[in-house]
C-alpha positions in Angstrom: -0.2 5.6 24.6 -0.5 8.1 27.7 1.9 10.8 27.1 0.9 14.2 27.2 0.3 16.6 24.8 3.8 18.9 25.7 5.6 15.4 26.0 4.9 14.5 22.1 5.4 17.8 21.1 9.4 17.4 22.5 9.5 13.6 21.2 8.1 15.0 17.8 10.9 17.4 18.3 13.0 15.0 19.2 13.0 13.2 16.1 13.1 16.2 14.3 16.6 17.0 15.2 17.6 12.8 14.5 16.6 13.5 11.0 19.6 13.0 8.8 21.3 15.9 6.8 21.6 15.0 3.4 18.0 13.1 3.0 17.9 10.7 0.1 15.7 12.7 -1.7 18.0 16.1 -2.4 20.5 14.7 -5.0 23.9 14.7 -4.4 26.5 17.5 -5.8 27.0 17.7 -9.6 30.6 15.8 -10.2 30.4 12.4 -8.5 29.6 9.4 -10.3 28.5 6.5 -8.8 31.0 3.5 -8.4 29.8 0.1 -10.1 30.5 -3.3 -9.7 28.8 -6.4 -11.7 29.6 -9.6 -13.2 28.8 -10.0 -16.7 31.0 -8.4 -19.3 29.1 -6.5 -22.3 29.6 -9.2 -24.4 27.5 -11.8 -21.7 25.2 -9.1 -21.4 24.1 -9.3 -25.0 25.2 -13.3 -24.8 22.1 -13.4 -21.8 19.8 -10.9 -23.8 19.4 -13.2 -26.8 18.6 -16.4 -24.1 15.7 -14.0 -23.3 14.6 -13.4 -26.6 14.9 -16.7 -27.7 12.9 -18.1 -24.4 9.8 -15.2 -25.5 10.3 -15.7 -29.3 10.6 -19.4 -29.4 9.0 -21.2 -26.2 7.0 -18.3 -25.0 4.6 -17.6 -21.5 1.5 -18.4 -20.3 -0.9 -15.8 -20.5 -4.7 -16.9 -18.6 -6.2 -13.6 -19.0 -8.7 -13.4 -21.8 -8.6 -9.9 -23.0 -4.8 -9.7 -22.4 -4.5 -13.3 -24.7 -6.6 -11.6 -27.1 -4.2 -8.5 -27.2 -1.3 -10.8 -28.0 -2.9 -12.8 -30.4 -4.0 -8.8 -32.3 0.1 -8.1 -32.2 1.0 -11.0 -33.7 2.0 -13.6 -31.0 1.9 -17.3 -32.0 0.2 -20.2 -30.5 2.6 -21.9 -27.9 3.4 -26.2 -27.2 1.1 -26.3 -24.7 -2.3 -24.4 -23.6 -2.7 -20.5 -23.3 1.2 -20.4 -24.0 2.3 -17.9 -26.5 4.9 -16.7 -28.1 5.9 -13.3 -28.8 7.2 -11.9 -32.0 10.6 -10.4 -31.8 9.3 -7.1 -33.2 7.3 -7.2 -30.8 9.3 -7.2 -27.8 11.7 -4.7 -29.5 8.6 -2.4 -30.3 8.0 -2.3 -26.6 10.7 -1.7 -24.9 11.3 0.8 -26.9 8.6 2.7 -26.4 8.8 1.7 -22.2 9.3 4.8 -20.7 13.1 5.4 -19.3 11.6 7.3 -16.4 9.3 7.1 -13.3 7.7 9.6 -11.7 6.8 8.3 -7.6 5.3 10.8 -6.3 5.2 12.1 -2.6 1.8 14.0 -1.0 4.6 16.6 -0.2 6.8 18.0 -3.1 9.9 16.8 -0.9 8.9 13.2 -0.4 9.1 13.3 -4.7 10.7 10.7 -6.4 12.5 11.4 -10.1 13.9 8.1 -11.3 16.9 7.7 -12.5 18.3 10.1 -10.5 20.1 12.8 -11.4 23.3 12.2 -9.6 23.0 8.2 -10.5 22.5 7.1 -7.0 19.3 5.5 -5.1 16.6 5.1 -3.1 15.2 2.5 -0.5 11.9 1.2 0.9 10.8 -0.8 3.4 10.5 -4.6 2.8 7.2 -6.3 2.5 4.5 -9.2 2.5 5.9 -9.7 6.3 2.9 -11.7 8.0 5.2 -10.9 11.5 6.1 -7.8 13.7 8.7 -7.4 16.0 7.4 -5.2 18.8 10.1 -2.5 19.4 9.8 -2.3 23.0 10.2 -5.9 24.4 11.7 -7.3 20.9 9.2 -10.1 21.1 7.0 -11.8 17.9 3.4 -11.0 17.2 1.1 -11.1 13.9 1.2 -7.7 11.6 -0.9 -5.8 12.8 -2.4 -2.4 11.8 -0.9 -1.0 14.6 2.4 -2.3 13.4 1.4 -0.5 10.5 1.1 2.7 12.4 4.3 2.0 13.9 6.1 0.6 10.1 4.7 4.3 9.0 5.7 6.2 11.9 9.1 5.3 11.9 9.5 5.0 8.3 8.4 8.6 8.0 11.8 9.6 10.3 14.7 7.7 7.5 16.3 10.2 5.1 16.9 6.8 3.1 13.9 5.6 2.7 12.1 7.2 0.1 9.2 5.2 -0.3 7.4 2.3 2.3 5.3 -1.0 1.1 2.1 -2.1 2.6 2.4 -5.4 4.4 -0.2 -8.2 5.1 -2.1 -7.6 8.2 -4.3 -9.9 10.4 -7.0 -8.9 12.8 -9.0 -8.4 9.3 -10.9 -10.2 6.5 -8.0 -11.7 5.3 -9.5 -11.5 1.7 -9.3 -7.4 2.4 -6.5 -7.4 4.2 -4.4 -5.6 1.6 -7.3 -2.8 1.5 -7.1 -2.0 5.4 -3.3 -2.2 5.5 -2.6 0.1 2.5 -5.6 3.0 3.7 -3.9 2.9 6.9 0.1 2.9 6.0 -1.2 6.0 3.2 -3.1 8.2 5.7 -0.4 7.8 8.2 2.7 8.7 5.7 3.5 11.4 3.0 6.3 9.8 1.5 5.6 7.4 -1.6 3.4 4.2 -1.2 4.0 0.6 -2.7 1.0 -1.3 -3.7 0.6 -5.1 -3.4 -2.8 -6.5 -4.5 -3.7 -9.4 -3.1 -6.4 -10.7 -5.6 -8.1 -9.0 -8.7 -11.6 -7.9 -6.9 -9.4 -5.7 -4.5 -7.3 -3.7 -7.4 -9.7 -1.2 -7.8 -10.6 -0.8 -4.6 -6.9 0.1 -3.7 -7.0 2.3 -6.8 -9.6 4.4 -5.9 -8.2 5.1 -1.8 -4.7 6.5 -3.5 -7.2 8.2 -5.3 -8.8 9.6 -2.7 -5.3 10.3 -0.9 -3.7 12.1 -3.9 -7.0 14.1 -4.1 -8.6 12.7 -7.1 -7.7 10.7 -10.1 -6.9 13.7 -12.0 -3.9 14.5 -9.0 -3.2 10.7 -8.8 -2.8 10.3 -12.7 -0.4 14.2 -12.9 1.5 12.6 -9.5 1.2 9.3 -8.6 1.7 8.5 -4.7 1.6 5.0 -5.5 2.9 2.6 -8.1 1.5 -0.6 -8.1 3.5 -4.2 -8.0 2.7 -7.1 -10.9 4.3 -10.3 -10.1 4.8 -12.8 -12.7 3.6 -17.3 -11.6 7.6 -18.4 -11.4 7.8 -20.3 -14.4 6.8 -18.6 -17.2 3.5 -17.6 -16.3 0.9 -14.8 -15.9 -2.4 -14.8 -13.2 -5.4 -13.0 -14.0 -5.0 -11.0 -10.8 -1.5 -9.3 -12.3 -3.0 -8.5 -15.4 -5.4 -6.5 -14.0 -3.1 -5.1 -12.1 -1.3 -4.4 -15.5 -4.6 -2.8 -16.8 -6.2 -0.9 -13.9 -2.8 1.0 -13.0 -3.0 1.9 -17.0 -6.4 3.8 -16.1 -4.9 5.9 -13.0 -1.5 6.0 -14.3 0.4 4.6 -11.7 3.9 2.8 -12.3 4.6 -0.4 -12.7 6.9 -2.9 -10.6 7.5 -5.7 -12.9 8.7 -8.8 -10.5 10.1 -12.2 -10.7 10.5 -14.0 -8.2 12.1 -17.1 -9.2 13.3 -19.6 -6.4 16.7 -21.0 -7.5 16.3 -24.8 -7.3 12.2 -24.9 -7.3 10.9 -22.5 -10.3 14.4 -21.7 -11.3 17.6 -23.4 -12.7 20.0 -24.2 -9.4 22.3 -21.8 -11.9 23.0 -18.1 -11.3 23.1 -17.1 -14.9 19.6 -19.4 -15.5 17.6 -17.3 -12.9 18.5 -14.2 -14.5 17.2 -15.3 -17.6 14.2 -16.6 -15.9 13.6 -13.1 -14.3 14.4 -11.4 -17.2 12.5 -13.3 -19.2 9.3 -12.6 -16.9 9.8 -9.4 -17.1 10.4 -8.4 -20.2 6.9 -10.3 -21.1 5.0 -7.9 -18.2 6.8 -4.8 -20.0 5.5 -6.0 -23.4 2.3 -6.8 -21.9 1.5 -3.6 -20.4 2.7 -1.5 -23.8 -0.2 -3.4 -25.0 -3.1 -3.3 -22.5 -1.2 0.1 -20.4 0.7 2.2 -23.1 3.1 5.1 -21.7 2.8 3.3 -18.2 6.6 3.2 -16.9 7.6 0.0 -15.7 10.2 -0.8 -13.1 12.1 -4.1 -13.7 12.0 -5.7 -10.5 14.0 -9.2 -10.1 13.2 -10.6 -6.5 15.9 -13.7 -6.4 16.2 -16.4 -4.2 17.7 -19.9 -3.8 16.5 -22.5 -2.8 18.8 -24.6 0.4 18.0 -28.0 -0.7 19.5 -29.5 2.3 16.3 -28.1 3.8 13.8 -26.2 1.6 14.0 -22.9 2.5 14.2 -20.1 0.3 17.8 -17.7 1.1 17.8 -13.7 -0.5 21.2 -13.3 1.5 22.6 -16.9 0.4 26.1 -16.1 -1.9 24.0 -17.5 -5.5 21.2 -15.1 -4.3 23.4 -12.2 -4.1 25.1 -12.9 -7.3 21.8 -13.7 -9.1 20.5 -9.6 -7.8 23.6 -8.2 -9.4 23.5 -10.5 -12.5 19.9 -9.6 -13.0 19.7 -6.0 -12.3 23.2 -5.6 -14.9 20.8 -7.3 -17.4 18.3 -5.2 -17.0 19.8 -2.1 -17.0 22.5 -2.7 -19.2 20.9 -4.9 -21.9 17.3 -3.2 -21.7 18.0 -0.2 -20.3 15.5 -0.3 -17.5 14.5 1.1 -14.3 15.7 -1.5 -11.6 14.6 -2.8 -8.5 15.7 -5.5 -6.4 16.2 -6.7 -2.5 18.9 -4.2 -1.2 19.0 -5.3 2.5 17.1 -8.7 3.7 18.8 -11.1 5.8 17.9 -14.8 6.1 18.0 -15.0 10.3 14.7 -13.8 12.3 16.7 -12.4 14.9 18.2 -8.3 14.3 21.4 -10.1 15.3 25.2 -10.2 14.4 24.4 -12.7 11.3 21.4 -10.1 10.1 24.0 -7.2 10.0 26.9 -8.9 8.4 24.1 -10.6 5.5 22.8 -7.0 5.0 25.9 -5.5 4.7 26.8 -7.5 1.8 23.3 -7.7 0.3 23.6 -3.9 0.4 26.6 -3.3 -1.1 26.6 -5.9 -3.3 23.1 -4.7 -5.6 24.0 -0.7 -4.9 27.3 -1.8 -6.4 25.0 -3.3 -8.9 23.5 -0.2 -10.5 19.7 -0.8 -9.1 17.8 2.5 -8.9 15.9 0.9 -5.8 17.4 -1.4 -2.6 14.6 -3.0 -1.1 13.8 -4.9 1.8 14.5 -2.5 4.5 13.6 -3.4 8.2 12.9 -7.4 6.9 14.0 -10.6 8.8 13.7 -14.3 8.2 13.7 -14.4 3.6 11.1 -11.4 3.9 8.2 -12.6 6.4 9.2 -10.3 9.5 9.4 -6.8 10.0 11.4 -5.3 12.3 11.3 -1.4 12.8 14.6 -1.1 14.8 16.1 -3.0 12.3 14.9 -0.9 9.4 17.0 2.0 11.4 19.8 0.3 11.4 20.0 -0.6 7.8 19.2 3.4 7.2 22.4 3.9 8.8 24.2 1.3 5.9 22.5 2.7 3.5 23.4 6.4 4.5 26.7 4.3 3.9 26.3 2.9 0.9 25.4 6.1 -0.5 28.5 7.6 0.3 31.0 4.7 -0.4 29.4 4.2 -4.3 30.1 8.2 -4.6 33.3 8.0 -6.9 35.6 10.4 -4.7 36.9 13.2 -6.6 40.2 13.7 -8.5 41.2 17.3 -9.3 43.8 18.8 -8.0 41.9 20.9 -5.2 40.1 17.8 -4.0 43.7 16.1 -3.4 44.8 19.3 -1.4 47.9 19.1 -3.3 49.5 22.2 -3.3 49.7 22.6 0.1 50.7 18.4 0.1 53.7 19.0 -1.5 54.5 22.1 0.7 54.4 20.5 4.3 56.7 20.9 7.1 58.7 18.5 8.6 56.4 17.1 11.3 53.6 19.4 10.0 50.1 18.3 10.3 46.5 19.4 8.0 44.2 19.8 10.8 44.3 23.7 11.0 44.5 23.3 6.9 41.7 25.4 5.2 40.6 22.7 3.1 40.3 20.6 6.0 38.2 23.3 7.6 36.3 23.6 4.3 35.9 19.6 3.6 35.2 18.0 7.0 31.3 18.8 7.2 30.9 16.2 4.2 31.8 13.7 6.2 29.2 11.1 6.7 28.6 10.9 10.9 26.0 8.1 12.0 23.0 8.8 13.5 22.5 5.7 15.5 26.2 3.8 14.7 28.6 4.4 17.7 32.7 5.6 17.4 32.7 5.9 21.1 35.9 4.3 23.3 35.8 1.7 25.7 35.8 4.0 28.7 32.9 5.7 27.1 31.1 1.9 26.6 31.2 1.3 29.9 29.9 4.2 31.0 26.7 4.1 29.3 26.0 0.3 30.5 28.1 -1.2 27.1 25.1 0.5 24.9 25.2 -0.5 20.9 23.5 0.7 18.5 20.7 -1.9 18.6 20.1 0.1 21.8 20.3 3.8 19.9 18.1 2.1 16.6 15.8 1.2 19.8 15.6 4.2 21.4 15.4 6.0 17.5 12.0 3.6 17.2 10.1 4.5 20.5 10.0 8.1 19.6 9.6 8.3 16.6 6.1 6.3 17.1 5.4 8.1 20.5 5.9 11.6 18.0 3.8 10.4 15.0 1.2 12.3 15.1 -2.3 10.2 16.2 -4.7 11.6 13.7 -2.3 10.7 10.8 -2.1 12.7 7.4 -5.6 12.7 5.3 -8.6 15.2 7.1 -11.4 13.4 8.1 -13.6 13.4 4.9 -10.6 12.0 3.0 -10.8 8.9 6.4 -14.2 8.9 5.6 -14.2 7.8 2.6 -11.3 5.4 3.0 -13.1 3.7 5.9 -16.6 3.5 3.8 -14.5 2.0 1.0 -12.9 -1.3 3.3 -16.6 -2.0 4.7 -17.9 -1.9 1.3 -14.8 -4.1 0.2 -15.6 -6.3 3.8 -19.3 -6.6 2.4 -19.0 -7.8 -0.9 -15.5 -9.3 -1.5 -15.7 -11.3 2.0 -19.5 -12.4 1.3 -18.8 -13.2 -2.8 -16.2 -15.6 -1.7 -18.7 -17.2 0.8 -20.8 -18.1 -2.1 -23.5 -15.3 -1.0 -23.3 -12.1 -3.0 -21.5 -11.3 -6.4 -18.7 -8.8 -6.3 -19.7 -5.7 -8.0 
């Protein structure tokens, strides 16, 4: 980047002006409810809930962590039909679900970026896509492997998107594979003041990641008081829990870090080819992790995170935006929210196509609407393409626009006399209008105004050279990248500490896997 300081200052000011006026961290006004749509009746929620409990209590799950296994046996779990499988007492499940906090704080490094769930207005928050190994460069739309420079650009863009409440660190190339999560997490948390979602790749890395989060938060006590990170813990579908993810739960308990209990069933693969069965499988695994957190990390908030996929039986590809996956997301969120009373998080954006194209926008619009109406607290997947394997910052800007529209769409309009402008409606003259109405003047500023979506007529469109929303979003992206502070948001001392931890991880973890030394 060869911009002069004055040019960078101007670009930063331009990005600041681009920011949405009603951002995602500001609660909507009192009196607005949230429209909801779910496939399940109340009786069907209870039916599926009972199936979940029956699956856990009569068949059970495989637990590979010796400490967790011991804790379950002490709590009354019984041996299952095969090795390492444990069946949960119904009383233990009920106890865990009752004790698990129904609220969570996803802290930012500045108070205005704090996220308290559930939101007081019943709304949702969005987060960027994760897991992507590929990156679409916003300058020329070329695809390349995800790297640390791309992480910096993702942070720069996400920092300007008001609907994006927190950012997930992706997999990166160009660093040792065994410690890629440490490098990616360290780069991201240094370049945003928003909450960061931690995703460990192996158990040895978890403590390094927690220490990096503590450095960024200002110390371990500060991290516990305001967790600037939350961590994913995943099941291994069907109905298994790996050592690493159990270790994540234990470490989250030590640092007071909220957990996203994540199940990723693939219908037709790791789950039956049935929408209802997929919801049961995801719920059983999430409840299993919640019980585990109750035993190993009591008091830590747990967010139910069913990430639903369907296998294309013609190709074997996993799909997140097909009709079956959409139904499964909605159903799983409804089951976890209404049946088990949990905070919920699932993909609320994304597509199965590799490009920012017409198919992508159509699919992600359906995903966002379906999940927003389900009542989910967190809508993930902003910017992700090709079933969550590729990230495009331009797509993220477009998703932010869709998110703003959806936030307003699910806000139920008021129907009182004043909102209807009823008195004036009853007196409107022949040939009259409401352009100069005091009600119109008062309420017109509440209309949602797009930032990158266009509403021009044909003449303006042709005069612009046929610019589209994609062009507007790419300009936004490039301005955000150019305006981002090159030094990030942490002090030099904090940066040195994080770099030292990453270097230590490279030396010991990578060497341990090569058989040279033992991890310490």
